[in-house]
Chimera marker file (.cmm) of the C-alpha trace (Angstrom):
<marker_set name="trace">
<marker id="1" x="-0.688" y="-7.546" z="-9.550" r="1" g="1" b="0" radius="0.5"/>
<marker id="2" x="-1.171" y="-11.163" z="-10.531" r="1" g="1" b="0" radius="0.5"/>
<marker id="3" x="1.554" y="-13.650" z="-9.825" r="1" g="1" b="0" radius="0.5"/>
<marker id="4" x="0.289" y="-16.012" z="-12.534" r="1" g="1" b="0" radius="0.5"/>
<marker id="5" x="-1.231" y="-15.191" z="-15.913" r="1" g="1" b="0" radius="0.5"/>
<marker id="6" x="-2.570" y="-17.534" z="-18.615" r="1" g="1" b="0" radius="0.5"/>
<marker id="7" x="0.334" y="-16.540" z="-20.860" r="1" g="1" b="0" radius="0.5"/>
<marker id="8" x="3.055" y="-17.661" z="-18.418" r="1" g="1" b="0" radius="0.5"/>
<marker id="9" x="5.262" y="-20.468" z="-19.675" r="1" g="1" b="0" radius="0.5"/>
<marker id="10" x="4.514" y="-22.607" z="-16.612" r="1" g="1" b="0" radius="0.5"/>
<marker id="11" x="0.773" y="-22.458" z="-17.288" r="1" g="1" b="0" radius="0.5"/>
<marker id="12" x="1.309" y="-23.373" z="-20.930" r="1" g="1" b="0" radius="0.5"/>
<marker id="13" x="3.648" y="-26.216" z="-19.913" r="1" g="1" b="0" radius="0.5"/>
<marker id="14" x="0.970" y="-27.544" z="-17.536" r="1" g="1" b="0" radius="0.5"/>
<marker id="15" x="-1.612" y="-27.781" z="-20.306" r="1" g="1" b="0" radius="0.5"/>
<marker id="16" x="0.943" y="-29.250" z="-22.731" r="1" g="1" b="0" radius="0.5"/>
<marker id="17" x="1.798" y="-32.050" z="-20.290" r="1" g="1" b="0" radius="0.5"/>
<marker id="18" x="-1.874" y="-32.812" z="-19.664" r="1" g="1" b="0" radius="0.5"/>
<marker id="19" x="-2.465" y="-32.963" z="-23.411" r="1" g="1" b="0" radius="0.5"/>
<marker id="20" x="0.437" y="-35.384" z="-23.869" r="1" g="1" b="0" radius="0.5"/>
<marker id="21" x="-0.983" y="-37.621" z="-21.129" r="1" g="1" b="0" radius="0.5"/>
<marker id="22" x="-4.434" y="-37.441" z="-22.701" r="1" g="1" b="0" radius="0.5"/>
<marker id="23" x="-2.986" y="-38.352" z="-26.104" r="1" g="1" b="0" radius="0.5"/>
<marker id="24" x="-1.594" y="-41.496" z="-24.473" r="1" g="1" b="0" radius="0.5"/>
<marker id="25" x="-4.828" y="-42.279" z="-22.585" r="1" g="1" b="0" radius="0.5"/>
<marker id="26" x="-3.162" y="-41.618" z="-19.215" r="1" g="1" b="0" radius="0.5"/>
<marker id="27" x="-5.467" y="-40.201" z="-16.554" r="1" g="1" b="0" radius="0.5"/>
<marker id="28" x="-4.446" y="-41.791" z="-13.234" r="1" g="1" b="0" radius="0.5"/>
<marker id="29" x="-3.547" y="-39.553" z="-10.327" r="1" g="1" b="0" radius="0.5"/>
<marker id="30" x="0.072" y="-40.700" z="-10.057" r="1" g="1" b="0" radius="0.5"/>
<marker id="31" x="0.759" y="-39.338" z="-13.540" r="1" g="1" b="0" radius="0.5"/>
<marker id="32" x="-1.487" y="-36.316" z="-13.915" r="1" g="1" b="0" radius="0.5"/>
<marker id="33" x="-0.677" y="-34.899" z="-10.497" r="1" g="1" b="0" radius="0.5"/>
<marker id="34" x="2.930" y="-34.393" z="-11.603" r="1" g="1" b="0" radius="0.5"/>
<marker id="35" x="1.785" y="-31.752" z="-14.092" r="1" g="1" b="0" radius="0.5"/>
<marker id="36" x="0.022" y="-29.731" z="-11.374" r="1" g="1" b="0" radius="0.5"/>
<marker id="37" x="2.887" y="-30.358" z="-8.959" r="1" g="1" b="0" radius="0.5"/>
<marker id="38" x="5.360" y="-28.820" z="-11.415" r="1" g="1" b="0" radius="0.5"/>
<marker id="39" x="3.075" y="-25.832" z="-11.931" r="1" g="1" b="0" radius="0.5"/>
<marker id="40" x="2.717" y="-25.369" z="-8.169" r="1" g="1" b="0" radius="0.5"/>
<marker id="41" x="6.450" y="-25.729" z="-7.617" r="1" g="1" b="0" radius="0.5"/>
<marker id="42" x="7.328" y="-22.998" z="-10.108" r="1" g="1" b="0" radius="0.5"/>
<marker id="43" x="4.535" y="-20.672" z="-9.037" r="1" g="1" b="0" radius="0.5"/>
<marker id="44" x="5.309" y="-21.200" z="-5.369" r="1" g="1" b="0" radius="0.5"/>
<marker id="45" x="8.967" y="-20.458" z="-5.947" r="1" g="1" b="0" radius="0.5"/>
<marker id="46" x="8.040" y="-17.083" z="-7.425" r="1" g="1" b="0" radius="0.5"/>
<marker id="47" x="5.840" y="-16.427" z="-4.376" r="1" g="1" b="0" radius="0.5"/>
<marker id="48" x="8.727" y="-17.261" z="-2.034" r="1" g="1" b="0" radius="0.5"/>
<marker id="49" x="7.225" y="-20.564" z="-0.906" r="1" g="1" b="0" radius="0.5"/>
<marker id="50" x="8.761" y="-24.036" z="-1.127" r="1" g="1" b="0" radius="0.5"/>
<marker id="51" x="6.663" y="-27.024" z="-2.168" r="1" g="1" b="0" radius="0.5"/>
<marker id="52" x="7.444" y="-30.116" z="-0.118" r="1" g="1" b="0" radius="0.5"/>
<marker id="53" x="5.761" y="-33.211" z="-1.588" r="1" g="1" b="0" radius="0.5"/>
<marker id="54" x="4.312" y="-35.864" z="0.717" r="1" g="1" b="0" radius="0.5"/>
<marker id="55" x="5.304" y="-34.172" z="3.999" r="1" g="1" b="0" radius="0.5"/>
<marker id="56" x="3.647" y="-36.007" z="6.921" r="1" g="1" b="0" radius="0.5"/>
<marker id="57" x="1.628" y="-33.758" z="9.213" r="1" g="1" b="0" radius="0.5"/>
<marker id="58" x="0.431" y="-34.651" z="12.712" r="1" g="1" b="0" radius="0.5"/>
<marker id="59" x="-3.251" y="-33.781" z="13.206" r="1" g="1" b="0" radius="0.5"/>
<marker id="60" x="-4.544" y="-34.692" z="16.660" r="1" g="1" b="0" radius="0.5"/>
<marker id="61" x="-3.752" y="-38.406" z="17.035" r="1" g="1" b="0" radius="0.5"/>
<marker id="62" x="-3.375" y="-39.025" z="13.288" r="1" g="1" b="0" radius="0.5"/>
<marker id="63" x="-0.720" y="-38.464" z="10.714" r="1" g="1" b="0" radius="0.5"/>
<marker id="64" x="-1.893" y="-37.254" z="7.317" r="1" g="1" b="0" radius="0.5"/>
<marker id="65" x="0.185" y="-36.761" z="4.206" r="1" g="1" b="0" radius="0.5"/>
<marker id="66" x="-1.013" y="-34.079" z="1.807" r="1" g="1" b="0" radius="0.5"/>
<marker id="67" x="0.306" y="-34.388" z="-1.735" r="1" g="1" b="0" radius="0.5"/>
<marker id="68" x="2.039" y="-31.050" z="-1.205" r="1" g="1" b="0" radius="0.5"/>
<marker id="69" x="2.815" y="-28.701" z="1.651" r="1" g="1" b="0" radius="0.5"/>
<marker id="70" x="3.989" y="-25.165" z="1.052" r="1" g="1" b="0" radius="0.5"/>
<marker id="71" x="6.381" y="-23.611" z="3.530" r="1" g="1" b="0" radius="0.5"/>
<marker id="72" x="7.976" y="-20.194" z="3.657" r="1" g="1" b="0" radius="0.5"/>
<marker id="73" x="11.522" y="-19.266" z="4.664" r="1" g="1" b="0" radius="0.5"/>
<marker id="74" x="10.540" y="-19.595" z="8.338" r="1" g="1" b="0" radius="0.5"/>
<marker id="75" x="9.306" y="-23.188" z="7.753" r="1" g="1" b="0" radius="0.5"/>
<marker id="76" x="5.731" y="-22.091" z="8.418" r="1" g="1" b="0" radius="0.5"/>
<marker id="77" x="3.001" y="-23.975" z="6.587" r="1" g="1" b="0" radius="0.5"/>
<marker id="78" x="1.460" y="-21.548" z="4.099" r="1" g="1" b="0" radius="0.5"/>
<marker id="79" x="-0.800" y="-23.911" z="2.172" r="1" g="1" b="0" radius="0.5"/>
<marker id="80" x="-1.561" y="-27.465" z="1.145" r="1" g="1" b="0" radius="0.5"/>
<marker id="81" x="-2.448" y="-29.288" z="-2.043" r="1" g="1" b="0" radius="0.5"/>
<marker id="82" x="-4.290" y="-32.542" z="-2.573" r="1" g="1" b="0" radius="0.5"/>
<marker id="83" x="-4.674" y="-34.169" z="-5.986" r="1" g="1" b="0" radius="0.5"/>
<marker id="84" x="-7.194" y="-36.695" z="-7.217" r="1" g="1" b="0" radius="0.5"/>
<marker id="85" x="-7.605" y="-38.218" z="-10.626" r="1" g="1" b="0" radius="0.5"/>
<marker id="86" x="-10.397" y="-37.209" z="-12.937" r="1" g="1" b="0" radius="0.5"/>
<marker id="87" x="-12.269" y="-40.490" z="-12.376" r="1" g="1" b="0" radius="0.5"/>
<marker id="88" x="-12.787" y="-39.672" z="-8.695" r="1" g="1" b="0" radius="0.5"/>
<marker id="89" x="-15.829" y="-37.886" z="-7.306" r="1" g="1" b="0" radius="0.5"/>
<marker id="90" x="-13.903" y="-34.811" z="-6.158" r="1" g="1" b="0" radius="0.5"/>
<marker id="91" x="-16.510" y="-33.457" z="-3.696" r="1" g="1" b="0" radius="0.5"/>
<marker id="92" x="-16.742" y="-36.907" z="-2.050" r="1" g="1" b="0" radius="0.5"/>
<marker id="93" x="-12.942" y="-37.162" z="-1.889" r="1" g="1" b="0" radius="0.5"/>
<marker id="94" x="-12.731" y="-33.687" z="-0.352" r="1" g="1" b="0" radius="0.5"/>
<marker id="95" x="-15.254" y="-34.722" z="2.309" r="1" g="1" b="0" radius="0.5"/>
<marker id="96" x="-13.128" y="-37.800" z="3.135" r="1" g="1" b="0" radius="0.5"/>
<marker id="97" x="-10.024" y="-35.644" z="3.507" r="1" g="1" b="0" radius="0.5"/>
<marker id="98" x="-11.848" y="-33.148" z="5.704" r="1" g="1" b="0" radius="0.5"/>
<marker id="99" x="-13.090" y="-36.025" z="7.872" r="1" g="1" b="0" radius="0.5"/>
<marker id="100" x="-9.473" y="-37.175" z="8.268" r="1" g="1" b="0" radius="0.5"/>
<marker id="101" x="-8.510" y="-33.726" z="9.528" r="1" g="1" b="0" radius="0.5"/>
<marker id="102" x="-6.851" y="-32.209" z="6.484" r="1" g="1" b="0" radius="0.5"/>
<marker id="103" x="-6.158" y="-28.521" z="7.106" r="1" g="1" b="0" radius="0.5"/>
<marker id="104" x="-8.434" y="-25.995" z="5.426" r="1" g="1" b="0" radius="0.5"/>
<marker id="105" x="-6.557" y="-22.784" z="6.187" r="1" g="1" b="0" radius="0.5"/>
<marker id="106" x="-5.320" y="-22.510" z="2.589" r="1" g="1" b="0" radius="0.5"/>
<marker id="107" x="-5.781" y="-25.741" z="0.655" r="1" g="1" b="0" radius="0.5"/>
<marker id="108" x="-6.279" y="-26.666" z="-2.991" r="1" g="1" b="0" radius="0.5"/>
<marker id="109" x="-8.091" y="-29.876" z="-3.916" r="1" g="1" b="0" radius="0.5"/>
<marker id="110" x="-7.961" y="-30.655" z="-7.641" r="1" g="1" b="0" radius="0.5"/>
<marker id="111" x="-8.531" y="-33.374" z="-10.216" r="1" g="1" b="0" radius="0.5"/>
<marker id="112" x="-7.210" y="-31.621" z="-13.390" r="1" g="1" b="0" radius="0.5"/>
<marker id="113" x="-10.771" y="-30.620" z="-14.306" r="1" g="1" b="0" radius="0.5"/>
<marker id="114" x="-11.955" y="-28.843" z="-11.187" r="1" g="1" b="0" radius="0.5"/>
<marker id="115" x="-10.145" y="-26.968" z="-8.449" r="1" g="1" b="0" radius="0.5"/>
<marker id="116" x="-11.550" y="-26.245" z="-5.002" r="1" g="1" b="0" radius="0.5"/>
<marker id="117" x="-9.840" y="-23.724" z="-2.746" r="1" g="1" b="0" radius="0.5"/>
<marker id="118" x="-10.502" y="-23.657" z="0.972" r="1" g="1" b="0" radius="0.5"/>
<marker id="119" x="-9.339" y="-20.697" z="3.036" r="1" g="1" b="0" radius="0.5"/>
<marker id="120" x="-9.863" y="-19.926" z="6.685" r="1" g="1" b="0" radius="0.5"/>
<marker id="121" x="-11.826" y="-23.177" z="7.089" r="1" g="1" b="0" radius="0.5"/>
<marker id="122" x="-14.365" y="-22.476" z="4.363" r="1" g="1" b="0" radius="0.5"/>
<marker id="123" x="-14.853" y="-23.094" z="0.659" r="1" g="1" b="0" radius="0.5"/>
<marker id="124" x="-13.494" y="-19.949" z="-0.968" r="1" g="1" b="0" radius="0.5"/>
<marker id="125" x="-13.369" y="-20.688" z="-4.684" r="1" g="1" b="0" radius="0.5"/>
<marker id="126" x="-14.299" y="-23.401" z="-7.157" r="1" g="1" b="0" radius="0.5"/>
<marker id="127" x="-12.913" y="-23.199" z="-10.677" r="1" g="1" b="0" radius="0.5"/>
<marker id="128" x="-12.847" y="-25.010" z="-13.998" r="1" g="1" b="0" radius="0.5"/>
<marker id="129" x="-9.181" y="-25.964" z="-14.394" r="1" g="1" b="0" radius="0.5"/>
<marker id="130" x="-9.598" y="-26.444" z="-18.128" r="1" g="1" b="0" radius="0.5"/>
<marker id="131" x="-9.917" y="-22.646" z="-18.378" r="1" g="1" b="0" radius="0.5"/>
<marker id="132" x="-6.463" y="-21.018" z="-18.075" r="1" g="1" b="0" radius="0.5"/>
<marker id="133" x="-7.842" y="-17.802" z="-16.568" r="1" g="1" b="0" radius="0.5"/>
<marker id="134" x="-9.732" y="-19.700" z="-13.888" r="1" g="1" b="0" radius="0.5"/>
<marker id="135" x="-6.617" y="-21.764" z="-13.133" r="1" g="1" b="0" radius="0.5"/>
<marker id="136" x="-4.685" y="-18.522" z="-12.684" r="1" g="1" b="0" radius="0.5"/>
<marker id="137" x="-7.435" y="-17.081" z="-10.494" r="1" g="1" b="0" radius="0.5"/>
<marker id="138" x="-7.131" y="-20.127" z="-8.245" r="1" g="1" b="0" radius="0.5"/>
<marker id="139" x="-3.342" y="-19.907" z="-8.032" r="1" g="1" b="0" radius="0.5"/>
<marker id="140" x="-3.353" y="-16.153" z="-7.422" r="1" g="1" b="0" radius="0.5"/>
<marker id="141" x="-5.919" y="-16.506" z="-4.642" r="1" g="1" b="0" radius="0.5"/>
<marker id="142" x="-3.933" y="-19.366" z="-3.089" r="1" g="1" b="0" radius="0.5"/>
<marker id="143" x="-0.524" y="-17.679" z="-3.191" r="1" g="1" b="0" radius="0.5"/>
<marker id="144" x="-1.954" y="-14.289" z="-2.282" r="1" g="1" b="0" radius="0.5"/>
<marker id="145" x="-3.529" y="-15.528" z="0.936" r="1" g="1" b="0" radius="0.5"/>
<marker id="146" x="-2.065" y="-15.232" z="4.415" r="1" g="1" b="0" radius="0.5"/>
<marker id="147" x="-3.807" y="-16.910" z="7.319" r="1" g="1" b="0" radius="0.5"/>
<marker id="148" x="-4.811" y="-14.429" z="10.032" r="1" g="1" b="0" radius="0.5"/>
<marker id="149" x="-2.425" y="-15.936" z="12.615" r="1" g="1" b="0" radius="0.5"/>
<marker id="150" x="0.484" y="-15.562" z="10.191" r="1" g="1" b="0" radius="0.5"/>
<marker id="151" x="-0.378" y="-11.941" z="9.378" r="1" g="1" b="0" radius="0.5"/>
<marker id="152" x="0.446" y="-10.898" z="12.941" r="1" g="1" b="0" radius="0.5"/>
<marker id="153" x="3.751" y="-12.761" z="12.762" r="1" g="1" b="0" radius="0.5"/>
<marker id="154" x="4.608" y="-11.101" z="9.440" r="1" g="1" b="0" radius="0.5"/>
<marker id="155" x="3.839" y="-7.663" z="10.916" r="1" g="1" b="0" radius="0.5"/>
<marker id="156" x="6.085" y="-8.383" z="13.909" r="1" g="1" b="0" radius="0.5"/>
<marker id="157" x="8.934" y="-9.422" z="11.608" r="1" g="1" b="0" radius="0.5"/>
<marker id="158" x="8.556" y="-6.258" z="9.530" r="1" g="1" b="0" radius="0.5"/>
<marker id="159" x="8.555" y="-4.069" z="12.640" r="1" g="1" b="0" radius="0.5"/>
<marker id="160" x="11.599" y="-5.861" z="14.033" r="1" g="1" b="0" radius="0.5"/>
<marker id="161" x="13.480" y="-5.449" z="10.736" r="1" g="1" b="0" radius="0.5"/>
<marker id="162" x="12.715" y="-1.722" z="10.836" r="1" g="1" b="0" radius="0.5"/>
<marker id="163" x="14.033" y="-1.503" z="14.397" r="1" g="1" b="0" radius="0.5"/>
<marker id="164" x="17.227" y="-3.552" z="13.860" r="1" g="1" b="0" radius="0.5"/>
<marker id="165" x="19.294" y="-0.569" z="12.635" r="1" g="1" b="0" radius="0.5"/>
<marker id="166" x="18.270" y="1.454" z="15.722" r="1" g="1" b="0" radius="0.5"/>
<marker id="167" x="18.974" y="-1.476" z="18.023" r="1" g="1" b="0" radius="0.5"/>
<marker id="168" x="22.345" y="-2.060" z="16.394" r="1" g="1" b="0" radius="0.5"/>
<marker id="169" x="23.266" y="1.648" z="16.697" r="1" g="1" b="0" radius="0.5"/>
<marker id="170" x="22.345" y="1.563" z="20.392" r="1" g="1" b="0" radius="0.5"/>
<marker id="171" x="24.448" y="-1.560" z="20.910" r="1" g="1" b="0" radius="0.5"/>
<marker id="172" x="27.439" y="-0.016" z="19.143" r="1" g="1" b="0" radius="0.5"/>
<marker id="173" x="27.154" y="3.118" z="21.321" r="1" g="1" b="0" radius="0.5"/>
<marker id="174" x="27.148" y="0.970" z="24.480" r="1" g="1" b="0" radius="0.5"/>
<marker id="175" x="30.233" y="-0.936" z="23.351" r="1" g="1" b="0" radius="0.5"/>
<link id1="1" id2="2" r="1" g="1" b="0" radius="0.2"/>
<link id1="2" id2="3" r="1" g="1" b="0" radius="0.2"/>
<link id1="3" id2="4" r="1" g="1" b="0" radius="0.2"/>
<link id1="4" id2="5" r="1" g="1" b="0" radius="0.2"/>
<link id1="5" id2="6" r="1" g="1" b="0" radius="0.2"/>
<link id1="6" id2="7" r="1" g="1" b="0" radius="0.2"/>
<link id1="7" id2="8" r="1" g="1" b="0" radius="0.2"/>
<link id1="8" id2="9" r="1" g="1" b="0" radius="0.2"/>
<link id1="9" id2="10" r="1" g="1" b="0" radius="0.2"/>
<link id1="10" id2="11" r="1" g="1" b="0" radius="0.2"/>
<link id1="11" id2="12" r="1" g="1" b="0" radius="0.2"/>
<link id1="12" id2="13" r="1" g="1" b="0" radius="0.2"/>
<link id1="13" id2="14" r="1" g="1" b="0" radius="0.2"/>
<link id1="14" id2="15" r="1" g="1" b="0" radius="0.2"/>
<link id1="15" id2="16" r="1" g="1" b="0" radius="0.2"/>
<link id1="16" id2="17" r="1" g="1" b="0" radius="0.2"/>
<link id1="17" id2="18" r="1" g="1" b="0" radius="0.2"/>
<link id1="18" id2="19" r="1" g="1" b="0" radius="0.2"/>
<link id1="19" id2="20" r="1" g="1" b="0" radius="0.2"/>
<link id1="20" id2="21" r="1" g="1" b="0" radius="0.2"/>
<link id1="21" id2="22" r="1" g="1" b="0" radius="0.2"/>
<link id1="22" id2="23" r="1" g="1" b="0" radius="0.2"/>
<link id1="23" id2="24" r="1" g="1" b="0" radius="0.2"/>
<link id1="24" id2="25" r="1" g="1" b="0" radius="0.2"/>
<link id1="25" id2="26" r="1" g="1" b="0" radius="0.2"/>
<link id1="26" id2="27" r="1" g="1" b="0" radius="0.2"/>
<link id1="27" id2="28" r="1" g="1" b="0" radius="0.2"/>
<link id1="28" id2="29" r="1" g="1" b="0" radius="0.2"/>
<link id1="29" id2="30" r="1" g="1" b="0" radius="0.2"/>
<link id1="30" id2="31" r="1" g="1" b="0" radius="0.2"/>
<link id1="31" id2="32" r="1" g="1" b="0" radius="0.2"/>
<link id1="32" id2="33" r="1" g="1" b="0" radius="0.2"/>
<link id1="33" id2="34" r="1" g="1" b="0" radius="0.2"/>
<link id1="34" id2="35" r="1" g="1" b="0" radius="0.2"/>
<link id1="35" id2="36" r="1" g="1" b="0" radius="0.2"/>
<link id1="36" id2="37" r="1" g="1" b="0" radius="0.2"/>
<link id1="37" id2="38" r="1" g="1" b="0" radius="0.2"/>
<link id1="38" id2="39" r="1" g="1" b="0" radius="0.2"/>
<link id1="39" id2="40" r="1" g="1" b="0" radius="0.2"/>
<link id1="40" id2="41" r="1" g="1" b="0" radius="0.2"/>
<link id1="41" id2="42" r="1" g="1" b="0" radius="0.2"/>
<link id1="42" id2="43" r="1" g="1" b="0" radius="0.2"/>
<link id1="43" id2="44" r="1" g="1" b="0" radius="0.2"/>
<link id1="44" id2="45" r="1" g="1" b="0" radius="0.2"/>
<link id1="45" id2="46" r="1" g="1" b="0" radius="0.2"/>
<link id1="46" id2="47" r="1" g="1" b="0" radius="0.2"/>
<link id1="47" id2="48" r="1" g="1" b="0" radius="0.2"/>
<link id1="48" id2="49" r="1" g="1" b="0" radius="0.2"/>
<link id1="49" id2="50" r="1" g="1" b="0" radius="0.2"/>
<link id1="50" id2="51" r="1" g="1" b="0" radius="0.2"/>
<link id1="51" id2="52" r="1" g="1" b="0" radius="0.2"/>
<link id1="52" id2="53" r="1" g="1" b="0" radius="0.2"/>
<link id1="53" id2="54" r="1" g="1" b="0" radius="0.2"/>
<link id1="54" id2="55" r="1" g="1" b="0" radius="0.2"/>
<link id1="55" id2="56" r="1" g="1" b="0" radius="0.2"/>
<link id1="56" id2="57" r="1" g="1" b="0" radius="0.2"/>
<link id1="57" id2="58" r="1" g="1" b="0" radius="0.2"/>
<link id1="58" id2="59" r="1" g="1" b="0" radius="0.2"/>
<link id1="59" id2="60" r="1" g="1" b="0" radius="0.2"/>
<link id1="60" id2="61" r="1" g="1" b="0" radius="0.2"/>
<link id1="61" id2="62" r="1" g="1" b="0" radius="0.2"/>
<link id1="62" id2="63" r="1" g="1" b="0" radius="0.2"/>
<link id1="63" id2="64" r="1" g="1" b="0" radius="0.2"/>
<link id1="64" id2="65" r="1" g="1" b="0" radius="0.2"/>
<link id1="65" id2="66" r="1" g="1" b="0" radius="0.2"/>
<link id1="66" id2="67" r="1" g="1" b="0" radius="0.2"/>
<link id1="67" id2="68" r="1" g="1" b="0" radius="0.2"/>
<link id1="68" id2="69" r="1" g="1" b="0" radius="0.2"/>
<link id1="69" id2="70" r="1" g="1" b="0" radius="0.2"/>
<link id1="70" id2="71" r="1" g="1" b="0" radius="0.2"/>
<link id1="71" id2="72" r="1" g="1" b="0" radius="0.2"/>
<link id1="72" id2="73" r="1" g="1" b="0" radius="0.2"/>
<link id1="73" id2="74" r="1" g="1" b="0" radius="0.2"/>
<link id1="74" id2="75" r="1" g="1" b="0" radius="0.2"/>
<link id1="75" id2="76" r="1" g="1" b="0" radius="0.2"/>
<link id1="76" id2="77" r="1" g="1" b="0" radius="0.2"/>
<link id1="77" id2="78" r="1" g="1" b="0" radius="0.2"/>
<link id1="78" id2="79" r="1" g="1" b="0" radius="0.2"/>
<link id1="79" id2="80" r="1" g="1" b="0" radius="0.2"/>
<link id1="80" id2="81" r="1" g="1" b="0" radius="0.2"/>
<link id1="81" id2="82" r="1" g="1" b="0" radius="0.2"/>
<link id1="82" id2="83" r="1" g="1" b="0" radius="0.2"/>
<link id1="83" id2="84" r="1" g="1" b="0" radius="0.2"/>
<link id1="84" id2="85" r="1" g="1" b="0" radius="0.2"/>
<link id1="85" id2="86" r="1" g="1" b="0" radius="0.2"/>
<link id1="86" id2="87" r="1" g="1" b="0" radius="0.2"/>
<link id1="87" id2="88" r="1" g="1" b="0" radius="0.2"/>
<link id1="88" id2="89" r="1" g="1" b="0" radius="0.2"/>
<link id1="89" id2="90" r="1" g="1" b="0" radius="0.2"/>
<link id1="90" id2="91" r="1" g="1" b="0" radius="0.2"/>
<link id1="91" id2="92" r="1" g="1" b="0" radius="0.2"/>
<link id1="92" id2="93" r="1" g="1" b="0" radius="0.2"/>
<link id1="93" id2="94" r="1" g="1" b="0" radius="0.2"/>
<link id1="94" id2="95" r="1" g="1" b="0" radius="0.2"/>
<link id1="95" id2="96" r="1" g="1" b="0" radius="0.2"/>
<link id1="96" id2="97" r="1" g="1" b="0" radius="0.2"/>
<link id1="97" id2="98" r="1" g="1" b="0" radius="0.2"/>
<link id1="98" id2="99" r="1" g="1" b="0" radius="0.2"/>
<link id1="99" id2="100" r="1" g="1" b="0" radius="0.2"/>
<link id1="100" id2="101" r="1" g="1" b="0" radius="0.2"/>
<link id1="101" id2="102" r="1" g="1" b="0" radius="0.2"/>
<link id1="102" id2="103" r="1" g="1" b="0" radius="0.2"/>
<link id1="103" id2="104" r="1" g="1" b="0" radius="0.2"/>
<link id1="104" id2="105" r="1" g="1" b="0" radius="0.2"/>
<link id1="105" id2="106" r="1" g="1" b="0" radius="0.2"/>
<link id1="106" id2="107" r="1" g="1" b="0" radius="0.2"/>
<link id1="107" id2="108" r="1" g="1" b="0" radius="0.2"/>
<link id1="108" id2="109" r="1" g="1" b="0" radius="0.2"/>
<link id1="109" id2="110" r="1" g="1" b="0" radius="0.2"/>
<link id1="110" id2="111" r="1" g="1" b="0" radius="0.2"/>
<link id1="111" id2="112" r="1" g="1" b="0" radius="0.2"/>
<link id1="112" id2="113" r="1" g="1" b="0" radius="0.2"/>
<link id1="113" id2="114" r="1" g="1" b="0" radius="0.2"/>
<link id1="114" id2="115" r="1" g="1" b="0" radius="0.2"/>
<link id1="115" id2="116" r="1" g="1" b="0" radius="0.2"/>
<link id1="116" id2="117" r="1" g="1" b="0" radius="0.2"/>
<link id1="117" id2="118" r="1" g="1" b="0" radius="0.2"/>
<link id1="118" id2="119" r="1" g="1" b="0" radius="0.2"/>
<link id1="119" id2="120" r="1" g="1" b="0" radius="0.2"/>
<link id1="120" id2="121" r="1" g="1" b="0" radius="0.2"/>
<link id1="121" id2="122" r="1" g="1" b="0" radius="0.2"/>
<link id1="122" id2="123" r="1" g="1" b="0" radius="0.2"/>
<link id1="123" id2="124" r="1" g="1" b="0" radius="0.2"/>
<link id1="124" id2="125" r="1" g="1" b="0" radius="0.2"/>
<link id1="125" id2="126" r="1" g="1" b="0" radius="0.2"/>
<link id1="126" id2="127" r="1" g="1" b="0" radius="0.2"/>
<link id1="127" id2="128" r="1" g="1" b="0" radius="0.2"/>
<link id1="128" id2="129" r="1" g="1" b="0" radius="0.2"/>
<link id1="129" id2="130" r="1" g="1" b="0" radius="0.2"/>
<link id1="130" id2="131" r="1" g="1" b="0" radius="0.2"/>
<link id1="131" id2="132" r="1" g="1" b="0" radius="0.2"/>
<link id1="132" id2="133" r="1" g="1" b="0" radius="0.2"/>
<link id1="133" id2="134" r="1" g="1" b="0" radius="0.2"/>
<link id1="134" id2="135" r="1" g="1" b="0" radius="0.2"/>
<link id1="135" id2="136" r="1" g="1" b="0" radius="0.2"/>
<link id1="136" id2="137" r="1" g="1" b="0" radius="0.2"/>
<link id1="137" id2="138" r="1" g="1" b="0" radius="0.2"/>
<link id1="138" id2="139" r="1" g="1" b="0" radius="0.2"/>
<link id1="139" id2="140" r="1" g="1" b="0" radius="0.2"/>
<link id1="140" id2="141" r="1" g="1" b="0" radius="0.2"/>
<link id1="141" id2="142" r="1" g="1" b="0" radius="0.2"/>
<link id1="142" id2="143" r="1" g="1" b="0" radius="0.2"/>
<link id1="143" id2="144" r="1" g="1" b="0" radius="0.2"/>
<link id1="144" id2="145" r="1" g="1" b="0" radius="0.2"/>
<link id1="145" id2="146" r="1" g="1" b="0" radius="0.2"/>
<link id1="146" id2="147" r="1" g="1" b="0" radius="0.2"/>
<link id1="147" id2="148" r="1" g="1" b="0" radius="0.2"/>
<link id1="148" id2="149" r="1" g="1" b="0" radius="0.2"/>
<link id1="149" id2="150" r="1" g="1" b="0" radius="0.2"/>
<link id1="150" id2="151" r="1" g="1" b="0" radius="0.2"/>
<link id1="151" id2="152" r="1" g="1" b="0" radius="0.2"/>
<link id1="152" id2="153" r="1" g="1" b="0" radius="0.2"/>
<link id1="153" id2="154" r="1" g="1" b="0" radius="0.2"/>
<link id1="154" id2="155" r="1" g="1" b="0" radius="0.2"/>
<link id1="155" id2="156" r="1" g="1" b="0" radius="0.2"/>
<link id1="156" id2="157" r="1" g="1" b="0" radius="0.2"/>
<link id1="157" id2="158" r="1" g="1" b="0" radius="0.2"/>
<link id1="158" id2="159" r="1" g="1" b="0" radius="0.2"/>
<link id1="159" id2="160" r="1" g="1" b="0" radius="0.2"/>
<link id1="160" id2="161" r="1" g="1" b="0" radius="0.2"/>
<link id1="161" id2="162" r="1" g="1" b="0" radius="0.2"/>
<link id1="162" id2="163" r="1" g="1" b="0" radius="0.2"/>
<link id1="163" id2="164" r="1" g="1" b="0" radius="0.2"/>
<link id1="164" id2="165" r="1" g="1" b="0" radius="0.2"/>
<link id1="165" id2="166" r="1" g="1" b="0" radius="0.2"/>
<link id1="166" id2="167" r="1" g="1" b="0" radius="0.2"/>
<link id1="167" id2="168" r="1" g="1" b="0" radius="0.2"/>
<link id1="168" id2="169" r="1" g="1" b="0" radius="0.2"/>
<link id1="169" id2="170" r="1" g="1" b="0" radius="0.2"/>
<link id1="170" id2="171" r="1" g="1" b="0" radius="0.2"/>
<link id1="171" id2="172" r="1" g="1" b="0" radius="0.2"/>
<link id1="172" id2="173" r="1" g="1" b="0" radius="0.2"/>
<link id1="173" id2="174" r="1" g="1" b="0" radius="0.2"/>
<link id1="174" id2="175" r="1" g="1" b="0" radius="0.2"/>
</marker_set>
C-alpha cells in the first residue's frame, strides 16, 4: 500500500505553493525548500517519523547540517533530506555533499525539478519531481525503507513486545 498518492491533499498543496512562488518569480532555495519541507513533514508524520530541520550531525571530525533529519520514536535517524534551488547543478551539489560526508543510508537530494534518492550508500532512484506520480514514488520508497541495521533492532523490539505479557505474568507469580 502506498503512503502517498498524487491525489493526496499534501501533494496538491506542494504543487500549489510551487506555482505561487513561480507566479512571483521566486526560485531561491530558502523559499522553495519550504514547500518540500511541508510535504515531507506531513508525509513523515503519517509514516511515524518526525522531521527535524537543520539538525547538526557529527560525521568523523566534521559537523554537517542536513536541511532535514527524520527520526522515529526511538530518536533513531531514519532518513535525511537536502534541498537545492533549481539554478544549482544538482549532481554537482550532491557530489559536494557526499564529499563532506553526508549520510547516504536513506537520503533525498532535490531541487524542485529532480529528486535523487540514495539508499544503503548507493543511488536508488532518480525522478522528475514535476510529475506527481514520480514524486509519490520517491516519497514511498523513502518512507518505506529501513536500513539493514535498523531492521534487526525493529525485530528485537517486536519480539520483546510479544514477550512482555509472559514476562509480566512470571513476575506477578513470583511476587
